[in-house]
N, C-alpha and C positions, 0 to 999 in steps of 0.2 A: 501423520494423523494418529491420535491416541483414541482408543476405543474400549468401551466396557459394554458387555451384552447382558441384558436381563431376559429371563425366559420364564414362562409359566411352568408349573409342575409337569412331569412327564405325562403324556408324550410331547410336551413343549410345543403346543400348537401356536403359541404366540411368543415371538421373540422381538426384543426391542434393543437394538444397538444405540449407544449414546457416544457420539464422536466429538472430538475437539481438535482444532488444527495444531499441528506441531510446527516449531520454528523452522522456516525454510527460506530459500532465496526468492521464491515467487509466491504469489497469492494462491492459497489452496482452495479446493472446491468448498471446504467448510467456511473459510473466510468469505468467499464470494456469496455463499448462501446467507450468512449472518448480515453482510452488508446490505444485500437487496431485500432481505426479510425484516431488516431493522431489529434484529435480535434472534435469540434461539427459537427453534420451532421444529416442525416435522419436515425433514428434508425429502424423504421418499417413503413410499408404501410398497411393500413386496406382496405379490399375489402368487400363491403356490398353485401349480397346475399338474396334470398327469401327462400331458403331451405338449411340450413346449414348442416343438416344430410346428404343429398344426395351429397352436394358439398364436404364435408370433406371425405366422403366415396370414391368418385371419385378421389380426390387428393391423398388419401392414396394408392389407387390401382395403381396410376401412380408414386409412389415412393416418394411423399412428406412426410417428417418426421415432426411430431409435438412434442412439449415438453410434457413430462409426467406429470401427475397430481396425487398427492398422494391420496390414497383411503380415507384418513381422510377428504378430501375436500367434498366428496359426502356424507359421514356420517353426516357432519355438514349441508350440503345442505338439506338433508331429514328433519332434525330437524327444520331448518328455514322454510321450506315449511309447515310442520305440525303445527308449531307455528302460522303461518299466517292463516291457515285454521281454527284453533280452537280459534283464538282471536275474541271475539264478537265485539270489537271496530274496527276491520279491515274491510274496505270496498273494498275487492278485486274485480276487474272488468275484470279479464281475467282467462283463463284456458290454461294450457300448451298443445299445439297441438302435440308436439313431444313426442315420446316414451322415458320416462326418462331412461329406461335401455339402449336404443341405445345412448342417450346422454352421459351416463356414460361410455359405452363401447368405444366410440370414443374420450373420454377425453375432451368433450366440457364443457366450464364453463357457468354458469347461474347467472345472477343478475336480481333483480326484485324489484318492489314496488307495491303499490296498483293498479296503473294504467296500468302496462304492464311489459314486461320482455325483457331481452337481452341474446342472445347466442353468445359466442365468443370462438375462439381458436387461438393459436399462433404457428407458425412453428418454427423449429430450424433454426439457421442462414443459409442463403442460399449461403453464400460465405465460403471461407476457414478460415475466422476469425469470432469471435463472434460479428458481427456488424449488418448488415441488416437482418431483418426477416419479415415474412408476417403474418397479422392477417386476419382471416375470421370472419365476424360479421353479425348477423341477428337481426334486431330490430322489436319488436312487441309493438308499442306504448310506447317506452322507449327511451329517449334521453340521458341517462347517459353514462358513460364510464366504467362501471363495477366496481364501487367503492367497492361494496360488495364482489368482487372477489379478492381484493388486497392481502388478507392474503394467499388464496390458490394459487394465481398467484405468489406471492413472494416465497412461498415454492417451487413451481415448477421450477421457474427460478433459485433459489438458488441451487436446486438439479442439474440442468444442469451446473451451474457454478462450482459446486463441482466436477462433472464428468470431466470437462475440466481442472480442477486444478487451477482455477482462483479465488476461494473463499478465498481471502487473508484477514487475520485479520488486523484490524487497532488498533495499540497500542498507548495509550495516551503518549505524549511526553511533558516533563516539562522543563522549563528553568533551568539554573544553580541555585543552592541554595546558596545565599550569606552568609548564616549562617554556611555553611559546613566547611569553612576555608580550610587550607592546609592539605594534607595527609602526608606531610613530618614531621619527628621528629623535634620538636622545630621550625618548619617553615623554616628550613635551605634548601637553594637551591643554588648550586654552579654556576648556570648559570647566565649570565647577566640579569638584570631586564626585558629587552625587550623580553627575551625568556622564562621567568618564567610563569608557570601555577600552579594551586593549587595542582595537583598531581605530579608535576615535569616532566611531559611529554613534550618532544620536538621532532621535526621532523628533522631527518638527512637524506639527500639524497646523495647517492653515485652513480655517473654515471660511472660505470666501475667495475673492479675487483681488490680486494686487497688480498694480501697473508697474511692470519692470522698466527701468530706465531705458531710453532709446539706445539702439545698437548701431545707429548711423555714424559715419565717420566724423560728422561735424558736432556730435554730442559732446557737451562739456562735462557730463555727469559720469559717463562710463566709456572707457576706451573701446574703440571698434575692434571686433575680432570675428573671424569666420567660424569660431568654435563656440557654440552656445554654452557648453559646459564651463567655459572660461569666464562667462559673464558674472560679475559680482551682483548678486541679487540685493544684498543689503548688509547691514552690520548688526550683529547680535550682541546685546548689552545686558548685563546683569547688574543694575545700579546699586542694589542693596547687598550684594554678596561680598563677604570679607573672608578671604582664605585664611587669615590669621586669627579668626574669632575662636577663642578657646572653649566657648560654650557649645559649639557645634549647632548653633541655632539654624533652623530651616525657614525662618520668616522671610528670607530673601526670595524664596520660591514664589511668593505672591506677586512679584513684579519683574517682568522681563520685557525689554524693548527690542523691536526689530525695526531698524531705520532703512527705509527704501529710498534710495537716492538722497536728495537734500531736503525734500519737503514732505515726506510721508513717514509716519511712525505708527507701528502697531504695538499695542500693549497686551501682554499675555502673562502666563504663569507656568510654572513647572508642576506637572501632575503625575502622580504615581499611576502606572498602568493597572487596570483591574486584573489582568493576567500577564505575567512576564512574557516577553517576546524573545524567542530564540532565533538567532541568525546562523544559517548553515552555509558551508561551502564544500566544494569537492575536495576529497582527500585521496590522491592517487596511492595505490597499494601495489607493491611488487613490481617485477619487471614488465608484466603484461600491461601495467597502467599506461606506459608510454604508447601502447598500441590501442588504448581505449577499451580494452576488454575486461579490465578489472578496476573497480573504483569503489570508494566508500565515502561517507559524509562525516563531517565533524561539526560540532557546534562551535562557531567562532566566539560567540559571546551571548550573554543573556541581558536584555535591556529591561530595566524596571521603571524608567521614567520617560516622559516626553515633554517637550516644550509646546504648549498649546496657545494658539492665537485664534480667538473666536470673535473678536470685535472688529469693527471697521477701522481702516487706517484713519489717522487724524493728521491734519496739516501741522507742520512745524516750520520754524524759521531756520535760517542758516546756522 
């Protein structure tokens, strides 16, 4: 997370942090907020108090729910406090007024330096979406924003995201590999150059219903097979296309035929997609890839055109 803080003139009673997500392997709390809020906005509002223990206790009794904090946070906190107490170079100028056991019971976070300390806690989202939440904060000669709590806070928020089902992984995506070449044998592709892609993939759009030839053993139109993927749906013909045309004319795009069996024909055209379509595939990375623990994605190709059939089939002779 990248953050910039704006504050009113001293004594800085109003502070406004502006946050943006940093690139990571999973969806951050900022990305989650932007997604559910449909844009930037106020993520949370912090209220300063003089007695956070009494305030949080009263709020909990009134039904306010706060995010859970893992026990490991308080184990690390005790070690940090002990290290400060035993460090001869440390010039600690404060003593914790609150009962540490109560602080831990209420799941309150603590940050500190030599001059003072900060107590803070965050509510769960107050709306039906993971957007706005409330922070309760108590400052004791400490003007920071809880940087020492970031790890514990991150783990707590991550736990809440996981419970909501919004902890989505971010998978690295790579552009097409120009050295990959074509996946077709000998580079052969029966489609016109305009429709060709490295894998031979093309988009065919049928607006309506066609009658696929019978798959019964006695059919004279299509050989019987138990594998539907092996059934020949029809023959695609570009009657006006001339691969040797030196002018590079695209007039052939206006007429494409799809013959279904012996007696049906659809007439369509080649259309440019309003937005190019990228096709991705899994790209294993490293030794862990074989174990399924590391993977990335790559764009196989980008498709710019489709073959469109929007009219009804017409009868044709043999």
